[in-house]
C-alpha positions in Angstrom: 0.0 0.0 0.0 1.3 3.4 -0.9 2.2 5.6 2.1 0.1 8.6 3.1 2.2 11.5 4.1 1.4 14.5 6.3 4.0 17.3 7.1 3.1 19.9 9.7 4.5 21.8 12.6 3.6 21.4 16.3 2.8 25.1 16.6 1.6 27.6 14.0 4.4 28.3 11.6 6.0 31.7 12.4 9.3 32.9 11.1 12.1 33.1 13.7 10.1 31.2 16.4 11.3 27.8 17.5 9.0 25.0 16.5 9.0 21.3 15.8 8.6 19.9 12.2 6.7 16.6 12.0 6.3 14.2 9.2 3.8 11.4 9.8 3.7 8.6 7.3 0.9 6.0 7.5 -1.0 3.2 5.8 2.1 1.7 4.1 3.1 -1.9 3.5 5.6 -3.5 3.3 7.3 -1.9 6.4 10.6 -1.1 4.7 10.6 2.7 4.2 12.9 5.7 4.2 11.8 9.1 5.5 13.9 12.2 5.3 13.2 15.6 6.8 14.8 18.2 4.5 15.7 21.9 4.7 16.4 23.3 1.2 16.8 19.7 0.0 19.5 18.9 2.6 18.8 16.4 5.4 18.1 18.1 8.7 20.1 17.2 11.8 18.6 16.1 15.2 15.8 14.1 13.6 14.0 11.7 15.9 12.0 8.7 14.6 9.2 6.9 16.4 9.1 3.1 16.6 7.5 1.4 13.6 4.0 0.7 14.6 1.1 -1.1 12.8 -2.6 -0.9 12.7 -5.1 -3.6 11.8 -4.4 -5.2 8.5 -0.6 -4.8 8.8 -0.6 -1.2 7.6 2.4 0.6 9.2 3.0 4.1 10.4 6.0 6.1 11.5 6.6 9.7 12.6 9.7 11.8 12.4 10.2 15.0 14.3 12.9 17.7 14.3 13.3 20.9 16.2 13.6 23.9 13.9 13.2 27.6 13.6 11.6 28.6 10.3 13.4 31.2 8.3 12.0 33.2 5.5 13.0 31.7 2.1 13.8 28.3 3.5 11.9 25.3 2.2 11.1 22.4 4.5 10.0 19.1 3.2 9.6 15.4 3.9 10.9 12.9 1.3 9.6 9.3 1.4 11.1 6.4 -0.5 9.0 3.2 -0.6 8.7 0.1 -2.8 5.2 1.2 -3.9 6.6 4.5 -5.3 8.6 4.5 -8.6 10.5 7.5 -7.4 10.8 9.1 -3.9 7.9 11.6 -3.2 8.5 14.9 -1.6 5.9 16.8 0.4 6.5 20.5 1.3 5.5 22.1 4.6 
């Protein structure tokens, strides 16, 4: 099953205010998946990942979080690589 991806911040996004960027990926199978939180296409540092969890029917979900302070002009995104996707998909915050 193709992953569903949501990228959002814990608090309303305001420039120069510390926040947490969250990428929640759900409903995927098989469980082998790669998730990257990116700032201007570069992997962000300090990313934490939840334990792989599954719902009924063996659909898996994972969450990655990273502390960040949004800056004007920066682009934040979540890139997901999975066997159901021919190329990695990127979702912008």
